[in-house]
PAMI-794723 format. One line per 8 residues: their letters; for each residue x, y, z of C-alpha. Coordinates in Angstrom, 3 decimals. Example, Ala and Ser with C-alpha at 12.3 -4.5 7.8 and 13.67 -1.06 7.14 Angstrom:
residues 2
AS	12.300 -4.500 7.800  13.670 -1.060 7.140
END
This chain:
residues 554
MHPTPQPG	-46.038 -168.297 144.069  -46.248 -164.957 142.298  -49.458 -162.970 142.122  -49.839 -161.041 138.877  -51.798 -158.035 137.586  -54.857 -158.330 135.400  -54.586 -157.389 131.752  -53.978 -153.692 131.456
STTKRVRC	-52.321 -153.359 134.852  -49.296 -151.086 134.906  -47.581 -152.732 137.851  -44.216 -154.215 137.046  -44.069 -157.980 136.842  -41.532 -160.126 138.568  -40.524 -163.485 137.210  -38.076 -165.930 138.631
RFAEGTSA	-35.790 -168.450 137.013  -36.253 -172.129 137.762  -34.696 -173.527 140.925  -33.652 -170.123 142.200  -32.154 -170.420 145.681  -32.768 -168.470 148.842  -30.380 -166.797 151.258  -30.191 -165.727 154.881
GFSDDTAS	-32.324 -162.666 155.386  -30.310 -160.688 157.951  -26.896 -161.230 156.371  -28.153 -160.431 152.871  -29.818 -157.306 154.182  -26.387 -155.950 155.205  -25.318 -155.407 151.595  -28.424 -153.390 150.776
LLRSRLRL	-28.136 -151.353 153.972  -24.392 -150.766 153.504  -24.980 -149.507 149.977  -27.644 -147.014 151.053  -25.548 -145.785 154.000  -22.412 -145.463 151.868  -24.359 -143.358 149.382  -25.214 -140.844 152.086
AVLILLIG	-21.777 -140.907 153.742  -19.978 -140.390 150.422  -22.368 -137.571 149.531  -21.660 -135.790 152.841  -17.886 -136.190 152.414  -18.020 -135.042 148.789  -20.031 -131.905 149.546  -17.792 -130.989 152.502
LAFHFLRN	-14.554 -131.523 150.564  -15.885 -129.702 147.485  -16.730 -126.583 149.524  -13.307 -126.750 151.208  -11.626 -127.129 147.808  -13.459 -124.130 146.314  -12.688 -122.002 149.386  -8.958 -122.666 149.158
VFILGSAF	-8.814 -122.153 145.385  -10.927 -119.013 144.976  -10.615 -117.292 148.352  -7.097 -118.094 149.541  -5.729 -118.505 146.029  -1.961 -119.040 146.142  -1.641 -117.722 149.689  -1.621 -121.089 151.441
DHRLVWLA	1.459 -123.305 151.634  2.036 -126.414 149.519  -0.795 -125.390 147.221  -0.014 -127.850 144.399  0.327 -130.848 146.715  -2.922 -129.944 148.442  -4.717 -129.505 145.104  -3.441 -132.892 143.906
FSGVEIAL	-4.496 -134.621 147.109  -7.929 -132.976 147.107  -8.472 -133.613 143.407  -7.731 -137.324 143.748  -10.028 -137.563 146.772  -12.873 -135.756 144.979  -12.446 -137.967 141.898  -12.605 -141.074 144.071
LILASVLL	-15.759 -139.836 145.801  -17.425 -139.058 142.464  -16.538 -142.526 141.144  -17.867 -144.107 144.341  -21.101 -142.110 143.994  -21.573 -143.273 140.404  -21.112 -146.900 141.415  -23.364 -146.648 144.462
WSRHPLPL	-26.192 -144.847 142.652  -26.056 -147.034 139.546  -28.349 -150.039 139.065  -25.353 -152.341 138.793  -25.448 -154.939 141.601  -22.553 -154.713 144.064  -21.853 -157.715 146.324  -20.982 -157.183 149.968
AKLRLLEF	-17.255 -157.813 149.398  -16.998 -155.023 146.805  -18.996 -152.665 149.003  -16.602 -153.338 151.882  -13.654 -152.630 149.567  -15.254 -149.355 148.490  -15.891 -148.484 152.148  -12.202 -149.114 152.917
LVFATFAA	-10.965 -147.000 150.001  -13.180 -144.026 150.885  -12.322 -143.878 154.574  -8.672 -144.922 154.159  -7.980 -142.172 151.619  -9.622 -139.609 153.877  -7.481 -140.855 156.763  -4.394 -140.472 154.561
FFTWLQLD	-5.496 -136.962 153.558  -5.982 -135.922 157.196  -2.604 -137.476 158.047  -0.886 -135.330 155.451  -2.706 -132.206 156.631  -1.609 -132.829 160.218  2.004 -133.494 159.275  2.121 -130.526 156.916
TSHDGALL	1.056 -128.208 159.716  4.105 -128.771 161.918  6.674 -130.819 160.042  9.273 -128.091 159.439  8.624 -125.476 162.099  6.803 -123.219 159.632  3.910 -122.754 161.991  6.206 -121.805 164.875
GAIVEGHE	7.908 -119.176 162.750  4.614 -117.557 161.863  3.408 -117.141 165.440  3.958 -113.969 167.479  6.212 -114.776 170.415  4.296 -115.604 173.578  1.243 -116.996 171.785  2.702 -120.348 170.756
AIIFRLVG	0.733 -122.500 173.229  -2.708 -121.191 172.334  -2.058 -121.320 168.576  -0.712 -124.887 168.663  -3.639 -125.933 170.813  -6.122 -124.458 168.336  -4.335 -126.119 165.425  -4.363 -129.445 167.301
LSAALRWF	-8.059 -129.111 168.050  -8.754 -128.320 164.401  -6.966 -131.514 163.322  -8.700 -133.521 166.063  -12.095 -132.200 164.941  -11.526 -133.514 161.421  -10.739 -136.959 162.793  -13.687 -136.746 165.183
LLLVLYGT	-16.117 -136.137 162.348  -14.640 -138.952 160.251  -14.926 -141.465 163.114  -18.492 -140.522 164.035  -19.539 -140.585 160.376  -18.119 -144.092 159.998  -19.701 -145.430 163.177  -23.175 -144.062 162.588
FIPNSGRR	-23.441 -144.598 158.825  -21.628 -147.855 158.082  -23.430 -151.042 159.249  -21.037 -153.179 161.267  -20.822 -155.491 164.215  -19.771 -153.723 167.415  -16.405 -155.513 167.373  -15.567 -154.597 163.789
CAIVVSAM	-16.587 -150.980 164.310  -14.480 -150.769 167.499  -11.386 -152.104 165.704  -11.704 -149.736 162.734  -12.472 -146.532 164.667  -9.867 -147.311 167.343  -7.235 -147.677 164.631  -8.255 -144.351 163.107
AVLPIVLM	-8.399 -142.672 166.552  -4.862 -143.791 167.450  -3.417 -142.387 164.216  -3.667 -138.614 165.037  -2.261 -139.277 168.520  0.712 -141.167 167.055  1.197 -138.395 164.496  1.349 -135.740 167.227
IGSSRLDT	3.894 -137.709 169.231  5.916 -138.524 166.126  5.982 -134.942 164.853  7.080 -133.668 168.295  10.096 -136.004 168.120  10.987 -134.987 164.575  10.789 -131.232 165.246  12.266 -130.655 168.691
TAGPHVLA	11.740 -126.890 168.462  7.954 -127.126 168.101  7.706 -130.431 169.968  6.681 -129.073 173.407  4.012 -126.900 171.857  2.637 -129.803 169.755  2.386 -132.032 172.822  0.467 -129.314 174.661
ALPDTVIM	-2.562 -130.187 172.495  -2.186 -133.936 173.084  -4.619 -134.213 176.082  -7.400 -132.479 174.155  -6.808 -134.750 171.172  -6.903 -137.902 173.325  -10.159 -136.773 174.951  -11.793 -136.002 171.573
MGMAVAIA	-10.655 -139.295 170.035  -11.953 -141.209 173.040  -15.326 -139.503 172.741  -15.410 -140.176 168.997  -14.707 -143.899 169.525  -17.389 -144.135 172.217  -20.018 -142.385 170.073  -19.146 -144.418 166.976
VFGSHKLR	-19.176 -147.805 168.735  -22.320 -147.030 170.717  -24.112 -145.716 167.624  -23.089 -148.739 165.558  -24.224 -151.112 168.315  -27.605 -149.412 168.694  -28.186 -149.332 164.951  -27.445 -153.058 164.735
ELRKKAHE	-29.843 -153.755 167.610  -32.576 -151.789 165.848  -31.946 -153.710 162.649  -32.203 -157.015 164.505  -35.454 -155.992 166.170  -36.894 -154.806 162.862  -35.824 -158.053 161.209  -37.314 -160.149 164.000
AEQVGQYR	-40.543 -158.185 163.597  -40.629 -159.351 159.962  -41.396 -162.875 161.113  -44.680 -164.735 161.321  -44.560 -167.832 163.469  -41.668 -169.953 162.235  -41.457 -168.064 158.929  -39.183 -165.132 158.159
LKQVLGFG	-40.547 -162.669 155.596  -37.969 -161.881 152.928  -39.640 -159.717 150.277  -43.034 -158.583 149.063  -44.426 -160.445 146.079  -47.692 -158.533 145.855  -50.196 -156.274 147.571  -53.952 -156.506 147.748
GMGAVYLA	-56.906 -154.858 149.396  -56.811 -157.184 152.413  -53.106 -157.843 152.814  -49.994 -158.947 150.997  -48.128 -162.002 149.733  -44.507 -162.433 150.806  -41.644 -164.629 149.786  -40.648 -166.225 153.079
EHVLLRRP	-38.423 -168.896 154.521  -38.887 -171.367 157.339  -36.461 -170.342 160.086  -35.195 -173.873 160.794  -35.754 -175.759 157.543  -34.554 -172.874 155.325  -37.309 -173.855 152.888  -38.667 -171.105 150.626
CAIKLIRP	-42.413 -170.576 150.701  -45.059 -167.948 150.004  -47.149 -166.441 152.799  -50.397 -164.574 152.358  -51.177 -162.209 155.244  -54.707 -160.933 155.828  -54.735 -158.217 158.471  -57.827 -157.592 160.631
DQAGDPNT	-57.840 -153.838 159.983  -57.789 -154.444 156.220  -60.243 -157.323 156.093  -63.145 -155.111 157.219  -65.979 -157.473 158.137  -64.808 -159.906 160.872  -66.588 -162.679 158.960  -64.063 -162.220 156.157
LLRFEREV	-61.244 -163.622 158.259  -63.500 -166.464 159.351  -64.287 -167.244 155.715  -60.621 -167.266 154.722  -59.702 -169.465 157.650  -62.469 -171.944 156.879  -61.586 -172.069 153.198  -57.863 -172.505 153.859
QATATLTH	-58.704 -175.403 156.147  -60.694 -176.962 153.332  -58.010 -176.258 150.720  -55.341 -177.746 152.969  -57.093 -181.100 152.606  -56.341 -181.117 148.856  -53.413 -183.346 147.988  -53.387 -183.430 144.199
WNTIEIFD	-50.036 -182.812 142.480  -51.530 -179.995 140.391  -52.942 -178.018 143.340  -50.868 -175.500 145.279  -49.754 -177.133 148.520  -50.733 -175.458 151.794  -48.008 -175.994 154.387  -49.460 -174.161 157.362
YGRSPDGT	-51.945 -171.550 158.528  -52.711 -169.672 161.708  -52.987 -166.300 163.400  -50.217 -164.053 164.653  -50.415 -162.344 168.087  -51.851 -159.168 166.517  -54.729 -161.125 164.934  -53.301 -161.313 161.408
FYYVMEYL	-54.470 -164.449 159.636  -51.849 -166.106 157.441  -51.404 -169.209 155.420  -48.221 -170.671 153.999  -47.966 -172.121 150.503  -45.258 -173.735 148.435  -43.097 -171.308 146.456  -43.237 -172.101 142.750
PGMNLQDL	-40.314 -171.451 140.399  -41.819 -170.598 137.042  -44.437 -168.259 135.552  -48.183 -167.986 135.624  -50.063 -168.378 132.364  -50.964 -164.686 132.202  -47.276 -163.786 132.163  -46.421 -166.562 129.734
VETHGRMP	-48.885 -165.334 127.126  -48.129 -161.648 127.605  -44.368 -162.260 127.415  -44.114 -164.986 124.788  -47.370 -164.766 122.852  -50.234 -167.202 122.485  -49.559 -170.872 123.133  -49.612 -173.732 120.689
PERAVHLL	-52.914 -175.574 121.186  -51.130 -178.767 122.281  -49.332 -176.943 125.096  -52.522 -175.245 126.259  -54.329 -178.599 126.284  -51.454 -180.164 128.218  -51.786 -177.527 130.965  -55.609 -177.441 130.980
RQVCQALR	-55.869 -181.211 131.431  -53.726 -180.926 134.550  -56.014 -178.187 135.908  -58.993 -180.471 135.266  -57.311 -183.182 137.307  -56.727 -180.761 140.199  -60.358 -179.612 140.051  -61.583 -183.197 140.024
EAHGIGLI	-60.348 -183.627 143.592  -61.629 -180.189 144.713  -65.079 -180.657 143.186  -65.228 -184.143 144.639  -65.181 -182.751 148.180  -67.468 -179.824 147.386  -64.927 -177.029 146.736  -65.775 -174.656 143.872
HRDIKPSN	-62.842 -172.402 142.968  -64.820 -169.506 141.368  -61.699 -167.561 140.333  -59.987 -169.658 137.672  -57.991 -167.402 135.354  -54.529 -167.448 133.710  -52.816 -165.672 136.603  -54.126 -168.327 139.011
IFSCERGK	-52.570 -171.172 137.033  -48.824 -171.571 137.308  -46.509 -173.413 134.957  -43.520 -174.560 136.964  -40.820 -177.158 137.365  -41.209 -179.936 139.894  -38.831 -182.876 140.243  -37.126 -181.955 136.948
VYDVAKLL	-40.506 -182.124 135.188  -41.356 -178.929 133.279  -44.718 -177.341 132.537  -46.298 -178.781 135.646  -49.574 -176.877 136.105  -50.435 -175.668 139.589  -53.867 -174.288 140.444  -53.490 -171.380 142.850
DFGLVKTS	-55.465 -169.075 145.095  -58.549 -170.746 146.469  -59.279 -167.440 148.230  -62.742 -167.227 146.654  -63.511 -170.911 146.971  -67.129 -171.843 147.711  -68.017 -174.925 149.727  -70.873 -177.007 148.433
GMDVNSVK	-72.447 -179.615 150.671  -69.887 -179.061 153.444  -70.101 -177.568 156.907  -73.820 -176.920 156.724  -73.873 -175.387 160.187  -71.303 -172.704 159.364  -72.195 -169.048 159.293  -73.142 -167.506 155.954
LTHTGSFT	-70.091 -165.480 154.928  -71.160 -163.862 151.683  -73.803 -161.216 151.167  -76.815 -161.401 148.935  -76.371 -159.031 146.019  -72.619 -159.445 145.816  -70.444 -161.332 143.371  -66.876 -162.519 143.399
GSPAFMSP	-64.326 -163.407 140.774  -62.505 -161.762 137.888  -64.726 -160.038 135.296  -62.573 -161.136 132.352  -63.322 -164.825 133.021  -66.562 -164.832 135.042  -69.280 -167.312 134.280  -72.733 -165.896 133.452
EQALGRET	-74.097 -167.062 136.807  -71.254 -165.247 138.601  -71.807 -162.103 136.531  -75.492 -162.127 137.495  -74.628 -162.545 141.184  -76.457 -165.831 141.606  -75.917 -167.816 144.778  -76.274 -171.191 143.043
VDARSDIY	-72.783 -171.488 141.588  -71.508 -175.038 141.084  -68.667 -176.880 139.368  -69.951 -175.881 135.928  -69.006 -172.281 136.718  -65.377 -173.380 137.015  -65.743 -175.140 133.654  -66.848 -171.858 132.059
NLGGVAYF	-63.813 -170.155 133.624  -61.595 -172.852 132.120  -63.135 -172.259 128.703  -62.227 -168.566 128.968  -58.687 -169.461 130.008  -58.348 -171.851 127.060  -59.541 -169.131 124.660  -57.005 -166.673 126.101
LMTGQLPF	-54.086 -169.114 125.943  -54.639 -169.958 122.286  -55.468 -166.452 121.019  -53.844 -164.026 123.481  -57.238 -162.302 123.709  -60.104 -162.241 126.185  -63.382 -163.911 125.198  -65.160 -160.592 125.772
DRETMLAM	-62.840 -157.599 125.718  -64.846 -154.579 126.853  -63.855 -151.129 128.079  -65.718 -151.256 131.381  -66.277 -153.898 134.021  -70.072 -153.678 133.719  -69.900 -154.072 129.948  -67.721 -157.153 130.380
LHAHAYEP	-70.135 -158.660 132.913  -73.073 -157.989 130.576  -71.225 -159.682 127.720  -70.552 -162.818 129.762  -74.158 -162.960 130.880  -75.999 -162.221 127.616  -73.838 -161.718 124.499  -72.962 -164.623 122.163
LAPSDEFN	-69.251 -165.238 121.694  -67.827 -164.138 118.343  -64.586 -166.111 117.984  -61.608 -164.136 116.728  -59.732 -164.901 113.523  -56.820 -166.306 115.562  -59.179 -168.744 117.239  -60.756 -169.877 113.969
ETVSPDLK	-57.406 -170.228 112.176  -55.229 -171.920 114.819  -57.640 -174.170 116.734  -58.714 -177.491 115.271  -62.479 -178.058 114.814  -62.847 -180.654 117.582  -60.849 -178.580 120.102  -62.875 -175.531 119.077
RVILRCLE	-66.091 -177.413 119.847  -64.780 -178.358 123.302  -63.882 -174.753 124.182  -67.136 -173.284 122.852  -69.119 -175.860 124.802  -67.316 -174.766 127.975  -68.388 -171.170 127.217  -72.092 -171.913 126.828
KDPEHRFQ	-74.313 -169.441 128.717  -76.575 -172.160 130.058  -74.751 -174.429 132.537  -76.870 -177.348 131.313  -75.253 -177.083 127.884  -71.661 -177.198 129.190  -69.660 -180.209 130.246  -71.248 -181.307 133.489
DVVSLEQA	-67.996 -182.172 135.247  -64.241 -181.757 134.762  -63.782 -185.503 134.159  -65.770 -185.341 130.931  -64.008 -182.100 129.970  -60.571 -183.653 130.530  -61.558 -186.689 128.447  -62.801 -184.450 125.645
LAACDGLT	-59.524 -182.500 125.636  -57.541 -185.739 125.525  -59.593 -186.993 122.567  -58.974 -183.937 120.353  -57.313 -184.886 117.066  -54.577 -183.093 115.163  -52.462 -182.104 118.159  -48.734 -182.779 118.230
PWTPERAE	-48.015 -184.208 121.701  -46.486 -181.703 124.130  -43.848 -184.038 125.535  -41.672 -183.485 128.641  -38.713 -183.025 126.294  -40.480 -180.217 124.392  -41.436 -178.534 127.640  -37.874 -178.680 128.990
DWWRQHSD	-36.436 -177.378 125.720  -38.854 -174.438 125.735  -37.952 -173.378 129.273  -34.234 -173.692 128.668  -34.460 -171.588 125.510  -36.478 -168.863 127.249  -34.860 -168.907 130.693  -32.977 -165.630 130.093
RTAVAEAH	-36.201 -163.828 129.205  -38.018 -165.065 132.288  -35.293 -164.209 134.824  -34.894 -160.840 136.590  -33.232 -159.429 139.713  -32.368 -161.590 142.717  -34.388 -161.545 145.943  -32.343 -158.816 147.621
ESTNDKAK	-33.185 -156.199 144.938  -35.508 -153.307 145.759  -39.067 -154.393 146.499  -40.327 -151.419 144.516  -39.436 -153.364 141.363  -41.181 -156.494 142.598  -44.593 -155.372 143.876  -47.635 -156.767 142.066
ALQTTSWS	-51.387 -156.439 142.487  -53.202 -159.459 143.897  -55.816 -160.912 141.631  -58.406 -161.857 144.294  -61.105 -159.237 143.709  -64.590 -158.728 145.058  -67.225 -156.149 144.162  -70.565 -155.409 145.813
LD	-73.730 -154.517 143.962  -74.961 -152.382 146.874
END
């Protein structure tokens, strides 16, 4: 289920393609973490090498040996780091396998560069010839320590920046740590004159490499433990939170997954510190209990509800692949009347069950009606978010959980009785809301589009509706009469129940049937326009405002 902004909201919408799968949270998180860590590691290596390159070119000039070879080696390494930076900072998705390949190339080429530097220092006795006699030991030791320090930094950078298992990190850094030791031993055998002096620095190099391996492995292990603890903290009961779908004043909605069943679902969390009045949590809990009794195909299914150890109230709903009607109209334009009627009749059927047990929704609007695919059937309407539901004739001994002088709902689709803050709101208020939704679906416009909330409330309560040209031109006369009757100010003049409204919609003439084949064809033709990034993309691109709103007249 995806919460969506009201008209005029600037938050970015997220839509999902039908039948989109889920994946394991912790393993998928590795790719995102590896990419962010590689960005920083490559940046550090690039800055360090660039300063070293400029120093040797502009300060030492042609004074250092093997200048051209060094410039070629450094230039290739810098080019590789720049290319890696471009890839890592681009918006192009990189799977874990490609990130691991990039990780290997970056660190392997640096290891090769350091190998050449170490061999170049002592391969032909040039260093020995440049040293004043009697100072060979101290100079070779300093040169060995300088080489060991480069390797030390590379190993620690890898261990603390690249996410790995402890075993994988130990294998990689141990292999890199052995290389400078082997190079020292090998170079001492190749150049027997400088060999004893080269080996004099071997103990210091072994000690530094051992310390580097220990720091890298320990750091990698601790970072992995912290990641596991953080991931475990992102779990509510038997449900693992995967990504944020939306934020609201009292909590958030998450895409989640049952730990054992691996079933995707949506979880709404309502935190005690954000709910304010303790009665608010009691109201939500009572209403979720009532909503959970609804079993109609066109009502969002409640899987579970409860409280976490910190007092957070949550309830778990089915995750719907599709789009809500607000998004459908804003993305693809107003609907053909036959499609709108097809969806509205399903909502009427869902409300028939709810009204039958005394549940009044009070917040019916396009963003709370989802068009989805279920069992290979397309354009299945699902009525969402009973968060403002009002019980009528139920639980008469329960505490009063709303305040006199307050009103709830969405101003764009409020009934007159809601706009006036009346306590006596019944099923006919939902029928008015449905009339506003029908008007929006067929015209792409609100029944009363005003600049301020108060002006919109006043219009719903007192102003006669002036149908737009789109409404008059595209809607047949009998369907127009049905919608305008739903939008009557006086509840007595509306349809008195959703059964009669559904029958009136079914009896409208002049509508080409919206068949399952038409619905499937539409979704297949528009699937590319309704699909965006996968679940592991940044949550900053996926956050949406919740539509459950409440204002007080105090």
